[in-house]
Backbone as a chain_set.jsonl record, in Angstrom:
{"seq": "MSAEMRAWVRMPSGKRLDLLDPTPFDWDDSDLALGLARTYRWGGHSAWPLPLSVAQHSITVMLLRRAAAGGTLAPLDELRELLHDAEEGLIGFDCLSPIKPFLGERYEQLTLRLQDAVFLRYGIPRWSDADYLLHKQADRVAAASEAVHVAGWSEQEVRRTLKITEQPLNADPLQARYGDPAWQPWPPALAYARFLQELNRLTGPSQR", "coords": {"N": [[84.649, -120.924, 122.401], [84.765, -117.522, 123.338], [81.903, -115.405, 123.193], [82.477, -112.781, 122.666], [84.75, -112.727, 121.154], [86.241, -111.943, 118.068], [85.668, -113.595, 115.03], [85.764, -113.176, 112.37], [87.039, -111.805, 109.286], [87.681, -108.777, 107.506], [87.017, -108.327, 104.14], [88.54, -106.862, 101.168], [86.438, -105.942, 99.567], [84.581, -105.225, 101.398], [82.999, -107.175, 102.417], [82.413, -109.697, 104.948], [84.312, -112.318, 106.087], [83.642, -115.186, 107.71], [85.655, -117.014, 109.651], [85.295, -119.312, 111.142], [82.852, -120.292, 110.454], [82.436, -120.294, 107.524], [80.767, -119.039, 104.581], [79.692, -119.427, 101.13], [79.246, -116.858, 100.305], [80.834, -114.972, 101.417], [82.892, -113.55, 100.294], [84.099, -111.855, 97.326], [85.007, -112.412, 93.834], [87.138, -110.733, 93.226], [88.224, -110.195, 95.743], [89.281, -112.706, 96.371], [91.182, -113.108, 94.295], [92.924, -110.967, 94.795], [93.805, -111.596, 97.373], [95.201, -114.018, 96.911], [97.169, -113.094, 95.187], [98.683, -111.587, 96.887], [99.617, -113.295, 98.749], [102.272, -115.305, 99.707], [104.414, -117.889, 98.538], [106.828, -120.236, 99.864], [107.485, -118.976, 102.207], [107.846, -116.364, 101.517], [110.448, -116.122, 100.722], [112.896, -115.629, 98.235], [114.925, -115.846, 95.324], [114.72, -113.876, 93.562], [113.905, -110.371, 92.927], [111.266, -110.111, 93.776], [108.877, -111.991, 95.751], [107.236, -115.207, 95.224], [103.907, -115.484, 94.309], [100.92, -117.113, 95.521], [98.892, -117.004, 93.688], [100.22, -116.953, 91.173], [101.513, -119.438, 91.297], [99.232, -121.077, 91.315], [98.176, -120.808, 88.739], [100.27, -121.914, 87.316], [100.161, -124.628, 88.187], [97.657, -125.335, 87.146], [98.192, -125.16, 84.372], [100.18, -127.113, 84.103], [98.76, -129.394, 84.807], [96.9, -129.431, 82.748], [98.608, -129.831, 80.554], [99.574, -132.39, 81.17], [97.312, -133.807, 80.707], [97.211, -134.007, 78.034], [96.872, -131.607, 76.775], [94.302, -130.654, 76.797], [91.666, -129.987, 79.035], [88.795, -130.477, 81.011], [86.635, -127.686, 81.7], [85.706, -127.451, 84.431], [87.533, -129.068, 85.73], [89.895, -127.674, 85.229], [89.249, -125.354, 86.629], [89.131, -126.31, 89.235], [91.807, -126.966, 89.624], [92.929, -124.4, 89.41], [91.897, -123.227, 91.7], [92.921, -124.65, 93.803], [94.402, -123.909, 96.009], [92.882, -121.947, 97.142], [91.869, -121.27, 99.676], [94.076, -120.304, 101.012], [94.454, -117.762, 100.001], [92.222, -116.516, 101.032], [92.704, -116.309, 103.748], [95.175, -115.201, 103.691], [97.616, -116.585, 104.013], [100.108, -118.894, 103.509], [101.019, -121.751, 104.708], [104.155, -122.795, 105.874], [105.616, -125.993, 105.392], [107.139, -127.186, 107.611], [105.914, -125.978, 109.787], [103.266, -126.767, 109.949], [102.666, -129.187, 111.515], [102.742, -128.134, 114.107], [100.627, -126.419, 114.261], [98.367, -127.954, 114.221], [95.263, -129.892, 114.553], [93.031, -128.185, 114.667], [93.646, -125.979, 113.066], [93.836, -127.282, 110.622], [91.174, -128.098, 110.302], [89.954, -125.601, 110.045], [91.0, -124.699, 107.574], [89.953, -126.665, 105.89], [87.207, -126.187, 106.084], [87.087, -123.696, 104.845], [87.946, -124.428, 102.277], [85.834, -126.101, 101.546], [83.783, -124.184, 101.378], [84.708, -122.688, 99.222], [84.634, -124.593, 97.103], [81.898, -125.03, 97.041], [80.886, -122.499, 96.381], [81.828, -122.144, 93.744], [80.852, -124.313, 92.432], [82.331, -126.697, 92.229], [83.237, -130.062, 91.792], [84.06, -132.55, 94.273], [87.382, -133.913, 94.791], [88.124, -136.863, 93.049], [89.76, -139.963, 93.865], [91.573, -140.65, 91.842], [91.777, -138.261, 90.336], [92.842, -136.578, 92.272], [95.377, -137.644, 92.705], [96.549, -137.079, 90.225], [96.448, -134.317, 90.322], [98.166, -133.81, 92.532], [100.566, -134.677, 91.497], [101.081, -132.717, 89.514], [101.207, -130.512, 91.205], [103.428, -131.109, 92.807], [105.472, -131.17, 90.893], [105.43, -128.487, 90.145], [106.179, -127.387, 92.627], [108.771, -128.45, 93.012], [110.096, -127.263, 90.863], [109.772, -124.528, 91.409], [111.157, -124.403, 93.814], [113.815, -124.727, 92.993], [114.195, -122.77, 90.923], [113.14, -120.406, 91.882], [113.197, -120.178, 94.765], [115.78, -120.92, 95.33], [116.83, -123.404, 96.095], [118.906, -126.339, 95.785], [118.85, -129.054, 93.394], [119.474, -131.435, 94.662], [118.882, -130.82, 97.327], [116.144, -130.478, 97.104], [115.297, -133.094, 96.712], [116.402, -134.462, 98.962], [115.882, -132.939, 101.292], [113.374, -131.594, 101.02], [111.971, -133.749, 100.188], [110.812, -134.227, 97.717], [110.349, -136.025, 94.915], [109.9, -135.611, 92.258], [111.159, -134.387, 89.149], [112.597, -131.208, 88.73], [111.392, -128.754, 86.438], [112.897, -127.337, 83.517], [111.905, -125.589, 81.573], [109.628, -122.957, 81.876], [106.226, -123.201, 82.313], [104.595, -120.967, 82.24], [105.833, -119.129, 80.642], [105.44, -119.516, 77.889], [102.801, -118.805, 77.703], [102.561, -116.162, 78.649], [104.898, -114.77, 78.09], [106.865, -113.71, 79.755], [110.108, -113.413, 81.453], [111.586, -116.572, 82.231], [110.395, -118.186, 85.111], [110.252, -115.922, 86.656], [108.975, -114.168, 89.373], [105.779, -112.579, 89.548], [104.735, -109.13, 89.86], [102.459, -108.088, 92.48], [100.097, -106.757, 91.471], [99.995, -107.588, 88.81], [99.848, -110.369, 89.097], [97.387, -110.522, 90.361], [95.657, -109.515, 88.314], [96.014, -111.397, 86.242], [95.286, -113.822, 87.461], [92.603, -113.289, 88.083], [91.597, -112.953, 85.517], [91.844, -115.585, 84.506], [90.126, -116.883, 86.275], [87.683, -115.631, 85.672], [87.443, -116.473, 83.034], [86.926, -119.189, 83.369], [84.623, -119.273, 84.824], [82.696, -117.933, 83.512], [79.644, -117.215, 81.59], [79.72, -118.941, 79.344], [80.803, -121.242, 80.313], [79.001, -122.446, 81.919]], "CA": [[85.171, -119.582, 122.138], [83.941, -116.476, 123.912], [81.034, -114.73, 122.225], [83.032, -111.475, 122.356], [85.911, -112.849, 120.291], [85.943, -111.791, 116.643], [86.112, -114.731, 114.223], [85.647, -112.829, 110.964], [87.985, -110.827, 108.738], [87.068, -107.903, 106.506], [87.54, -108.431, 102.789], [88.653, -105.551, 100.515], [85.132, -105.546, 99.047], [83.723, -104.859, 102.507], [82.338, -108.359, 102.937], [83.029, -110.297, 106.124], [84.538, -113.758, 105.993], [83.611, -115.853, 109.006], [86.661, -118.071, 109.552], [84.837, -120.521, 111.818], [81.641, -120.779, 109.784], [82.415, -119.551, 106.257], [79.751, -119.341, 103.577], [80.159, -119.064, 99.784], [78.902, -115.466, 100.0], [81.635, -114.127, 102.306], [83.928, -112.835, 99.532], [83.848, -111.832, 95.888], [86.131, -112.926, 93.054], [88.245, -109.795, 93.333], [88.839, -110.443, 97.049], [90.063, -113.935, 96.292], [92.331, -112.882, 93.423], [93.851, -110.075, 95.48], [94.412, -112.334, 98.469], [96.175, -114.968, 96.386], [98.279, -112.335, 94.6], [99.475, -110.997, 97.974], [100.037, -114.38, 99.635], [103.512, -115.769, 99.082], [104.947, -119.219, 98.778], [108.202, -120.35, 100.352], [107.684, -118.014, 103.282], [108.244, -115.08, 100.94], [111.86, -116.149, 100.342], [113.016, -115.658, 96.783], [116.188, -115.417, 94.737], [114.368, -112.758, 92.695], [113.528, -109.184, 93.7], [109.935, -110.289, 94.331], [108.512, -113.363, 96.099], [106.291, -115.884, 94.332], [102.557, -115.49, 94.866], [100.096, -118.312, 95.363], [98.147, -116.814, 92.439], [101.064, -117.401, 90.056], [101.645, -120.881, 91.465], [97.975, -121.738, 90.972], [98.085, -120.862, 87.277], [101.27, -122.897, 86.889], [99.631, -125.976, 88.41], [96.596, -125.539, 86.171], [98.786, -125.411, 83.056], [100.853, -128.415, 84.147], [97.718, -130.442, 84.8], [96.355, -129.456, 81.388], [99.608, -130.455, 79.692], [99.616, -133.818, 81.479], [96.098, -134.409, 80.149], [97.301, -133.988, 76.583], [96.624, -130.269, 76.244], [92.916, -130.249, 77.01], [91.129, -130.366, 80.335], [87.444, -129.951, 81.184], [86.669, -126.414, 82.433], [85.585, -127.626, 85.877], [88.806, -129.614, 86.216], [90.833, -126.551, 85.235], [88.866, -124.46, 87.713], [89.542, -126.948, 90.496], [93.254, -126.777, 89.731], [93.195, -122.978, 89.654], [91.445, -122.863, 93.042], [93.302, -125.694, 94.76], [94.934, -123.262, 97.213], [92.104, -120.718, 97.307], [91.707, -120.914, 101.087], [95.256, -119.55, 101.445], [94.205, -116.372, 99.66], [91.176, -115.962, 101.882], [93.28, -115.966, 105.056], [96.454, -114.527, 103.483], [98.666, -117.353, 104.691], [100.524, -120.181, 102.96], [101.785, -122.287, 105.831], [105.333, -123.597, 105.575], [105.428, -127.389, 105.799], [107.623, -127.525, 108.956], [105.082, -125.379, 110.821], [101.929, -127.358, 109.987], [102.411, -130.073, 112.655], [102.586, -127.372, 115.343], [99.33, -125.745, 114.252], [97.457, -128.979, 114.7], [94.015, -130.298, 113.908], [92.066, -127.09, 114.565], [93.996, -125.209, 111.876], [93.455, -128.097, 109.471], [89.722, -128.02, 110.173], [89.628, -124.266, 109.539], [91.295, -124.639, 106.141], [89.022, -127.542, 105.183], [85.92, -125.486, 105.992], [87.223, -122.685, 103.803], [87.976, -125.129, 100.989], [84.461, -126.529, 101.257], [83.029, -123.009, 100.958], [85.18, -122.352, 97.872], [84.098, -125.567, 96.16], [80.456, -124.817, 96.951], [80.64, -121.245, 95.661], [82.13, -122.242, 92.321], [80.25, -125.523, 91.875], [83.408, -127.617, 91.876], [83.082, -131.382, 92.411], [85.156, -133.001, 95.126], [88.394, -134.705, 94.108], [88.164, -138.324, 93.091], [91.113, -140.415, 94.217], [92.425, -140.595, 90.648], [92.026, -136.858, 90.008], [93.705, -135.98, 93.287], [96.736, -138.101, 92.426], [97.04, -136.309, 89.084], [96.673, -132.963, 90.822], [99.355, -133.754, 93.381], [101.725, -134.799, 90.612], [101.329, -131.391, 88.954], [101.564, -129.622, 92.306], [104.801, -131.41, 93.231], [106.369, -130.708, 89.825], [105.505, -127.034, 90.306], [106.935, -127.091, 93.841], [110.179, -128.751, 92.764], [110.619, -126.259, 89.936], [109.834, -123.263, 92.132], [112.226, -124.498, 94.815], [115.11, -124.542, 92.322], [114.302, -121.57, 90.094], [112.671, -119.213, 92.591], [113.62, -120.115, 96.163], [117.227, -121.088, 95.412], [117.258, -124.726, 96.552], [119.532, -127.196, 94.78], [118.043, -130.241, 93.086], [119.739, -132.422, 95.703], [118.114, -130.415, 98.507], [114.731, -130.747, 96.833], [115.062, -134.522, 96.934], [116.795, -134.953, 100.287], [115.296, -132.163, 102.38], [111.947, -131.386, 100.782], [111.389, -135.069, 99.92], [110.074, -134.187, 96.461], [111.095, -136.86, 93.98], [109.677, -135.156, 90.887], [112.256, -133.637, 88.559], [112.256, -129.815, 88.4], [111.355, -128.394, 85.026], [113.721, -126.226, 83.047], [111.016, -124.653, 80.881], [108.539, -122.412, 82.678], [104.981, -123.276, 81.53], [103.97, -119.645, 82.119], [106.531, -118.288, 79.676], [104.792, -119.626, 76.581], [101.479, -118.173, 77.769], [102.608, -114.737, 78.952], [106.069, -114.159, 77.495], [107.774, -113.128, 80.738], [111.29, -114.226, 81.72], [111.254, -117.836, 82.879], [110.386, -118.338, 86.568], [110.278, -114.628, 87.339], [107.73, -113.877, 90.089], [105.04, -111.409, 89.07], [104.282, -108.142, 90.85], [101.111, -108.424, 92.951], [99.029, -106.255, 90.606], [99.948, -108.423, 87.622], [99.343, -111.671, 89.527], [95.947, -110.319, 90.589], [94.944, -109.371, 87.041], [96.06, -112.643, 85.473], [94.474, -114.833, 88.144], [91.189, -112.935, 87.918], [91.254, -113.246, 84.125], [91.644, -117.034, 84.399], [88.912, -117.223, 87.028], [86.54, -115.185, 84.873], [87.349, -117.348, 81.856], [86.416, -120.505, 83.748], [83.334, -119.175, 85.515], [81.788, -117.118, 82.712], [78.409, -117.865, 81.117], [79.986, -120.01, 78.366], [81.252, -122.458, 81.014], [77.924, -122.917, 82.788]], "C": [[84.209, -118.547, 122.707], [83.142, -115.768, 122.833], [81.599, -113.381, 121.814], [84.208, -111.547, 121.379], [85.503, -112.756, 118.826], [86.502, -112.971, 115.874], [86.005, -114.431, 112.734], [86.749, -111.831, 110.585], [87.277, -110.028, 107.656], [87.774, -108.077, 105.174], [87.673, -107.034, 102.169], [87.324, -105.037, 99.956], [84.207, -105.025, 100.137], [82.963, -106.038, 103.091], [83.102, -108.905, 104.137], [83.115, -111.81, 105.947], [84.595, -114.334, 107.401], [84.541, -117.061, 108.933], [86.197, -119.378, 110.18], [83.606, -121.119, 111.158], [81.496, -120.061, 108.442], [81.26, -119.989, 105.362], [80.29, -118.943, 102.213], [79.916, -117.6, 99.42], [79.771, -114.473, 100.766], [82.744, -113.367, 101.586], [83.457, -112.716, 98.088], [85.114, -112.259, 95.146], [87.363, -112.038, 93.173], [88.971, -109.954, 94.669], [89.776, -111.644, 96.977], [91.325, -113.733, 95.458], [93.376, -112.002, 94.104], [94.56, -110.794, 96.624], [95.481, -113.299, 97.993], [97.39, -114.257, 95.79], [99.201, -111.756, 95.664], [99.886, -112.029, 99.027], [101.196, -115.099, 98.965], [103.885, -117.183, 99.502], [106.378, -119.127, 99.302], [108.518, -119.317, 101.436], [108.078, -116.638, 102.801], [109.701, -115.029, 100.523], [111.979, -116.336, 98.829], [114.409, -115.21, 96.367], [115.978, -114.239, 93.781], [114.056, -111.523, 93.544], [112.157, -109.303, 94.361], [109.722, -111.749, 94.745], [107.469, -113.91, 95.135], [104.923, -115.956, 94.991], [101.88, -116.839, 94.659], [99.262, -118.205, 94.088], [98.944, -117.324, 91.246], [101.254, -118.908, 90.111], [100.391, -121.605, 90.994], [97.8, -121.848, 89.461], [99.088, -121.866, 86.73], [100.736, -124.318, 87.039], [98.52, -126.286, 87.417], [97.164, -125.891, 84.798], [99.513, -126.751, 83.016], [99.852, -129.559, 84.099], [97.099, -130.563, 83.411], [97.33, -130.148, 80.439], [99.672, -131.958, 79.916], [98.405, -134.55, 80.925], [96.094, -134.373, 78.627], [96.973, -132.656, 75.959], [95.208, -129.792, 76.371], [92.438, -130.805, 78.349], [89.741, -129.745, 80.451], [87.489, -128.675, 82.022], [86.564, -126.562, 83.946], [86.856, -128.203, 86.486], [89.877, -128.527, 86.255], [90.54, -125.611, 86.397], [89.288, -125.028, 89.063], [91.044, -126.833, 90.7], [93.596, -125.326, 90.076], [92.911, -122.602, 91.106], [91.925, -123.839, 94.109], [93.896, -125.124, 96.05], [94.136, -122.012, 97.574], [91.967, -120.296, 98.76], [92.891, -120.107, 101.609], [95.093, -118.067, 101.121], [93.162, -115.726, 100.54], [91.711, -115.578, 103.257], [94.645, -115.304, 104.936], [97.635, -115.248, 104.087], [98.884, -118.676, 103.979], [101.49, -120.781, 103.968], [102.983, -123.093, 105.34], [105.169, -125.001, 106.15], [105.955, -127.698, 107.199], [106.75, -126.987, 110.086], [103.765, -126.126, 111.003], [101.702, -128.301, 111.168], [102.179, -129.333, 113.966], [101.231, -126.668, 115.417], [98.195, -126.698, 114.583], [96.146, -129.107, 113.954], [93.048, -129.136, 113.735], [92.366, -126.201, 113.359], [93.611, -125.982, 110.621], [91.949, -128.045, 109.244], [89.293, -126.672, 109.609], [89.854, -124.192, 108.031], [90.345, -125.527, 105.336], [87.648, -126.897, 105.057], [85.967, -124.412, 104.917], [87.242, -123.319, 102.417], [86.588, -125.602, 100.592], [83.624, -125.353, 100.756], [83.42, -122.581, 99.543], [84.572, -123.297, 96.847], [82.596, -125.38, 95.971], [80.154, -123.566, 96.141], [80.791, -121.414, 94.154], [81.611, -123.535, 91.681], [81.262, -126.564, 91.452], [83.168, -128.965, 92.544], [84.281, -131.732, 93.276], [86.144, -133.83, 94.305], [88.032, -136.185, 94.169], [89.591, -138.72, 93.455], [92.066, -140.277, 93.028], [92.774, -139.15, 90.289], [92.979, -136.21, 91.005], [95.162, -136.403, 93.088], [97.35, -137.32, 91.256], [97.317, -134.866, 89.489], [97.968, -132.87, 91.623], [100.63, -133.922, 92.558], [102.087, -133.438, 90.027], [101.798, -130.422, 90.031], [103.006, -129.845, 92.751], [105.816, -131.002, 92.163], [106.539, -129.192, 89.917], [106.365, -126.675, 91.51], [108.429, -127.341, 93.64], [110.812, -127.684, 91.881], [110.766, -124.905, 90.609], [110.979, -123.27, 93.151], [113.58, -124.191, 94.184], [115.219, -123.16, 91.684], [113.891, -120.285, 90.803], [113.285, -119.105, 93.981], [115.101, -120.406, 96.366], [117.708, -122.399, 95.989], [118.014, -125.432, 95.422], [118.629, -128.392, 94.517], [118.255, -131.328, 94.139], [118.96, -132.099, 96.972], [116.621, -130.667, 98.322], [114.405, -132.207, 97.129], [115.283, -134.911, 98.393], [116.068, -134.236, 101.425], [113.796, -131.984, 102.205], [111.212, -132.686, 100.488], [110.467, -135.057, 98.698], [110.887, -134.944, 95.424], [110.906, -136.433, 92.53], [110.826, -134.272, 90.414], [111.827, -132.192, 88.29], [112.29, -129.583, 86.898], [112.405, -127.335, 84.73], [112.847, -125.156, 82.406], [109.872, -124.241, 81.8], [107.254, -122.463, 81.856], [104.28, -121.935, 81.376], [104.602, -118.807, 81.017], [105.863, -118.33, 78.307], [103.454, -118.89, 76.563], [101.578, -116.653, 77.883], [103.848, -114.017, 78.421], [107.041, -113.508, 78.46], [109.056, -113.951, 80.829], [110.941, -115.466, 82.53], [111.435, -117.733, 84.39], [110.457, -117.022, 87.331], [108.952, -114.395, 88.067], [107.094, -112.577, 89.607], [104.804, -110.416, 90.197], [102.844, -108.461, 91.268], [99.986, -107.96, 92.024], [98.874, -107.114, 89.353], [99.412, -109.817, 87.973], [97.842, -111.606, 89.764], [95.184, -110.308, 89.27], [94.904, -110.686, 86.267], [95.237, -113.745, 86.145], [92.989, -114.538, 87.933], [90.727, -113.194, 86.493], [90.998, -114.739, 83.933], [90.362, -117.459, 85.121], [87.671, -116.819, 86.244], [86.343, -116.06, 83.637], [86.656, -118.668, 82.202], [85.077, -120.456, 84.469], [82.326, -118.345, 84.732], [80.605, -117.914, 82.209], [78.67, -119.036, 80.163], [80.394, -121.314, 79.025], [80.145, -123.053, 81.888], [76.971, -123.841, 82.041]], "O": [[82.992, -118.678, 122.577], [83.619, -115.555, 121.719], [81.261, -112.87, 120.746], [84.617, -110.522, 120.835], [84.548, -113.402, 118.392], [87.672, -113.321, 116.034], [86.142, -115.339, 111.914], [87.304, -111.126, 111.428], [86.387, -110.536, 106.975], [88.999, -107.983, 105.099], [86.985, -106.11, 102.602], [87.111, -103.827, 99.88], [83.162, -104.447, 99.839], [82.346, -105.914, 104.149], [84.284, -108.613, 104.321], [82.115, -112.482, 105.693], [85.489, -114.008, 108.183], [84.247, -118.028, 108.23], [86.663, -120.448, 109.788], [83.346, -122.316, 111.287], [80.544, -119.307, 108.242], [80.836, -121.144, 105.383], [81.26, -118.189, 102.14], [80.329, -117.149, 98.352], [79.49, -113.275, 100.771], [83.471, -112.604, 102.224], [82.521, -113.402, 97.678], [86.166, -112.443, 95.757], [88.491, -112.528, 93.215], [90.197, -109.859, 94.722], [90.908, -111.602, 97.459], [92.413, -114.14, 95.865], [94.574, -112.263, 94.002], [95.763, -110.626, 96.823], [96.549, -113.393, 98.598], [98.511, -114.76, 95.877], [100.365, -111.466, 95.387], [100.436, -111.675, 100.07], [101.113, -115.462, 97.792], [103.696, -117.599, 100.645], [107.039, -118.093, 99.199], [109.65, -118.851, 101.566], [108.586, -115.827, 103.576], [110.159, -114.003, 100.019], [111.239, -117.117, 98.23], [114.997, -114.315, 96.974], [116.94, -113.676, 93.257], [113.956, -111.631, 94.766], [111.907, -108.673, 95.389], [110.321, -112.649, 94.156], [106.895, -113.172, 94.335], [104.8, -116.442, 96.115], [102.221, -117.597, 93.751], [98.958, -119.225, 93.469], [98.41, -118.045, 90.404], [101.166, -119.584, 89.086], [100.486, -122.642, 90.339], [97.328, -122.87, 88.961], [98.787, -122.591, 85.782], [100.848, -125.123, 86.114], [98.455, -127.4, 86.898], [96.678, -126.809, 84.137], [99.467, -127.449, 82.003], [100.076, -130.568, 83.43], [96.806, -131.666, 82.952], [96.92, -130.963, 79.612], [99.809, -132.721, 78.96], [98.452, -135.759, 80.698], [95.079, -134.677, 78.001], [96.81, -132.567, 74.743], [94.924, -128.629, 76.081], [92.761, -131.929, 78.734], [89.536, -128.606, 80.032], [88.287, -128.579, 82.955], [87.267, -125.865, 84.677], [87.218, -127.873, 87.616], [90.67, -128.461, 87.195], [91.454, -125.131, 87.067], [89.753, -124.291, 89.932], [91.507, -126.625, 91.822], [94.444, -125.063, 90.929], [93.601, -121.758, 91.678], [91.385, -123.852, 95.215], [93.89, -125.8, 97.079], [94.655, -121.116, 98.239], [91.949, -119.101, 99.058], [92.74, -119.314, 102.539], [95.543, -117.211, 101.882], [93.206, -114.518, 100.774], [91.225, -114.625, 103.867], [95.224, -114.889, 105.94], [98.553, -114.619, 104.613], [97.964, -119.485, 103.858], [102.643, -120.361, 104.064], [102.841, -123.97, 104.488], [104.65, -125.176, 107.252], [105.282, -128.419, 107.936], [106.826, -127.473, 111.215], [103.202, -126.121, 112.098], [100.639, -128.235, 111.785], [101.492, -129.847, 114.849], [100.746, -126.358, 116.504], [97.183, -126.297, 115.157], [95.944, -128.524, 112.889], [92.31, -129.099, 112.75], [91.444, -125.721, 112.7], [93.112, -125.396, 109.661], [91.501, -127.957, 108.101], [88.375, -126.602, 108.791], [89.007, -123.684, 107.296], [89.973, -125.176, 104.216], [86.991, -127.045, 104.027], [85.008, -124.234, 104.166], [86.622, -122.802, 101.487], [86.21, -125.511, 99.424], [82.843, -125.504, 99.817], [82.569, -122.162, 98.758], [84.049, -122.849, 95.827], [82.081, -125.551, 94.866], [79.255, -123.576, 95.3], [79.986, -120.895, 93.38], [81.903, -123.813, 90.518], [81.082, -127.239, 90.438], [82.919, -129.013, 93.748], [85.39, -131.259, 93.031], [85.793, -134.378, 93.261], [87.675, -136.697, 95.23], [90.514, -137.911, 93.363], [93.21, -139.848, 93.18], [93.925, -138.846, 89.974], [93.821, -135.394, 90.63], [96.074, -135.6, 93.283], [98.524, -136.95, 91.295], [98.3, -134.267, 89.053], [98.77, -131.96, 91.416], [101.667, -133.357, 92.904], [103.254, -133.043, 90.038], [102.688, -129.606, 89.792], [103.724, -128.888, 93.04], [106.907, -130.538, 92.495], [107.648, -128.674, 89.784], [107.19, -125.765, 91.433], [109.257, -126.529, 94.054], [111.939, -127.254, 92.128], [111.763, -124.212, 90.409], [111.677, -122.271, 93.323], [114.396, -123.479, 94.77], [116.212, -122.459, 91.878], [114.257, -119.193, 90.369], [113.833, -118.062, 94.34], [115.632, -120.17, 97.451], [118.88, -122.514, 96.345], [117.785, -125.152, 94.245], [117.75, -128.705, 95.32], [117.323, -132.061, 94.471], [118.434, -133.001, 97.623], [115.921, -131.025, 99.269], [113.371, -132.517, 97.72], [114.458, -135.602, 98.99], [115.684, -134.865, 102.411], [113.032, -132.2, 103.145], [109.982, -132.733, 100.531], [109.472, -135.78, 98.65], [112.001, -134.538, 95.093], [111.671, -136.85, 91.66], [111.393, -133.505, 91.192], [110.784, -131.975, 87.673], [113.118, -130.15, 86.185], [112.754, -126.534, 85.597], [113.022, -123.965, 82.662], [109.231, -125.086, 82.424], [107.185, -121.833, 80.801], [103.455, -121.772, 80.477], [103.977, -117.876, 80.51], [105.735, -117.302, 77.642], [103.027, -118.406, 75.515], [100.778, -115.932, 77.287], [103.851, -112.791, 78.312], [107.96, -112.815, 78.024], [109.095, -115.077, 80.332], [110.092, -115.411, 83.42], [112.462, -117.269, 84.886], [110.7, -117.02, 88.538], [107.899, -114.422, 87.43], [107.785, -111.605, 89.301], [104.686, -110.807, 91.358], [102.092, -109.045, 90.488], [99.02, -108.695, 91.814], [97.758, -107.343, 88.887], [98.611, -110.378, 87.225], [97.111, -112.53, 89.407], [94.182, -111.008, 89.122], [93.871, -111.044, 85.701], [94.563, -114.516, 85.462], [92.21, -115.445, 87.638], [89.589, -113.61, 86.278], [90.035, -115.117, 83.266], [89.611, -118.298, 84.624], [86.712, -117.586, 86.162], [85.212, -116.35, 83.246], [85.884, -119.194, 81.401], [84.462, -121.497, 84.699], [81.228, -118.078, 85.219], [80.551, -119.134, 82.369], [77.925, -120.016, 80.17], [80.345, -122.372, 78.398], [80.361, -124.078, 82.534], [76.003, -124.331, 82.622]]}, "num_chains": 1, "name": "protein.A"}
């Protein structure tokens, strides 16, 4: 790459995130929460007035993983679930599955470097094989449910086209926690505030 080409992006805090050589000091928590609240799943398509943010999805996956563990999960495990898509908030892009093969290995390497920087910043251990399988189960349940209740797919399309075999949920795990209408996407400001609250809860002094 030419030395004149810019490889960094400016964060709202004023920090610079180097996309090719990211460090754990290139953003602050508010940058991450805002990025995830303004990054949308399903290409921004939604049957609701608003699209679904990655921030809201991340909290859903965390709650599903906690429920699958019997209602309690170690703080670091919860934090890893909350931040499983953190790199998407840093670059403001949740890649649609059909596009990923066209972006190729260099894009995959970029996202992995960002994920490594996130895990290092927050002191998160790498996934074990067993933990990753449990995570993907929660992630796929969330995806199947979002596809039906947010993006407007039928259950048959979820199975046949998206190739997700997990059954979509009827009950929204966020409703019991926040009291909003089931599966309603949050406005960006609300998604930002709730994600940052969860992040602060899991990274505060009591969790260290």
